[in-house]
C-alpha positions as CSV (number, residue, x, y, z in Angstrom):
1,M,-8.9,11.7,-2.5
2,G,-12.1,10.5,-1.1
3,T,-13.0,7.5,1.7
4,P,-9.5,5.4,1.4
5,V,-11.1,1.6,0.5
6,N,-7.4,0.0,0.6
7,I,-5.7,1.5,3.2
8,Q,-2.4,0.4,2.3
9,S,-2.7,0.9,-1.4
10,V,-3.6,5.1,-0.4
11,E,-0.6,5.2,2.3
12,G,1.8,3.1,-0.4
13,Q,0.6,6.5,-2.9
14,I,1.2,8.9,-1.0
15,E,3.9,8.0,0.8
16,G,5.3,7.7,-3.2
17,G,3.9,11.6,-4.3
18,M,5.7,13.0,-0.9
19,V,9.4,11.3,-2.2
20,M,8.9,12.1,-5.8
21,G,8.0,15.4,-4.9
22,I,11.0,15.4,-2.3
23,G,13.3,14.8,-5.0
24,Y,12.2,17.3,-7.2
25,G,12.8,19.9,-4.8
26,V,15.7,18.9,-3.7
27,T,18.0,16.4,-6.1
28,E,16.5,16.0,-9.6
29,E,18.3,18.5,-11.9
30,F,16.6,18.5,-15.6
31,K,18.8,20.2,-18.4
32,C,17.3,21.7,-21.6
33,E,18.4,23.8,-24.0
34,D,15.7,26.2,-26.5
35,G,13.5,22.7,-25.2
36,I,16.6,19.8,-25.8
37,P,16.6,17.8,-23.3
38,K,20.3,17.9,-22.5
39,S,20.8,15.5,-19.6
40,R,20.8,11.5,-19.4
41,F,18.7,10.0,-16.8
42,G,21.3,8.8,-14.5
43,T,22.2,11.8,-14.1
44,I,19.2,14.1,-12.9
45,G,19.4,13.0,-10.0
46,F,17.0,10.7,-8.2
47,M,16.5,9.7,-4.9
48,R,17.4,6.4,-3.9
49,A,15.7,4.6,-2.0
50,D,18.0,4.4,0.9
51,E,18.3,8.3,0.7
52,A,13.8,9.0,1.3
53,P,13.4,10.5,5.2
54,K,11.1,8.8,6.6
55,L,7.1,9.6,6.1
56,D,4.2,9.0,8.2
57,V,0.9,9.4,6.7
58,I,-2.4,11.1,7.9
59,L,-5.5,9.7,6.7
60,C,-8.7,12.1,8.0
61,V,-12.3,10.7,8.0
62,L,-15.2,13.0,7.4
63,E,-17.9,9.8,7.5
64,E,-20.6,12.6,6.6
65,R,-19.1,13.2,3.6
66,K,-19.4,9.3,2.2
67,L,-20.8,10.1,-1.9
68,P,-23.2,7.8,-2.9
69,Y,-22.4,4.2,-4.9
70,S,-19.1,4.9,-5.0
71,L,-18.7,5.4,-1.0
72,G,-16.3,8.3,-2.1
73,A,-13.6,6.4,-3.2
74,K,-11.2,8.4,-6.0
75,G,-7.9,7.2,-6.9
76,C,-4.9,10.1,-5.5
77,G,-1.8,9.6,-7.5
78,E,0.4,12.2,-6.9
79,L,-1.9,15.1,-6.2
80,C,0.8,15.5,-2.7
81,M,3.3,15.4,-4.7
82,I,2.4,19.3,-5.6
83,P,2.4,21.3,-2.6
84,T,5.7,18.7,-1.5
85,A,8.8,21.1,-3.3
86,P,7.2,24.9,-2.3
87,A,6.9,23.3,1.1
88,C,10.9,21.8,1.3
89,A,11.6,25.7,-0.1
90,L,9.6,26.6,3.0
91,A,10.8,24.9,5.6
92,Y,14.6,25.4,4.3
93,Y,13.1,29.1,4.6
94,K,12.7,28.6,7.7
95,L,16.1,27.0,8.8
96,D,18.3,28.9,7.8
97,G,16.4,32.0,6.6
98,K,17.4,31.9,2.7
99,F,15.1,32.4,0.0
100,R,16.1,29.7,-2.9
101,Q,13.9,30.2,-5.6
102,T,15.6,27.1,-8.3
103,L,14.5,23.1,-8.4
104,P,16.1,22.0,-7.3
105,L,16.9,23.5,-3.9
106,E,20.6,24.9,-3.7
107,D,22.4,25.1,-0.2
108,T,20.8,21.7,1.2
109,P,22.3,18.4,2.4
110,Y,21.2,16.9,-0.7
111,R,22.4,19.0,-2.7
112,K,26.2,20.3,-3.1
113,K,27.3,23.9,-3.7
114,K,28.3,24.2,-7.0
115,R,32.1,25.5,-8.0
């Protein structure tokens, strides 16, 4: 992401992206049929703030990699959300040996078994 200029803002972006990725991976289900959304906003299963796990953001700064003029500053936005759902799947696989291939991940404490 470049050199962090506003640490608090960068940490907030990363935490938000991780919570989005976790929600996408374990709680949110957006149903579509033939490209037509069938889910209502309130039924998708968005993760609430009080359901989010505690997250630690670790920033690594390499002084020799600074770019001129902008000091290497770039936005990180939701880039940190990309690997989060697969990371959740791998974590559950390592926990119980079950290979989950659908999102949201099934048989987790966040998702009840479908009847």
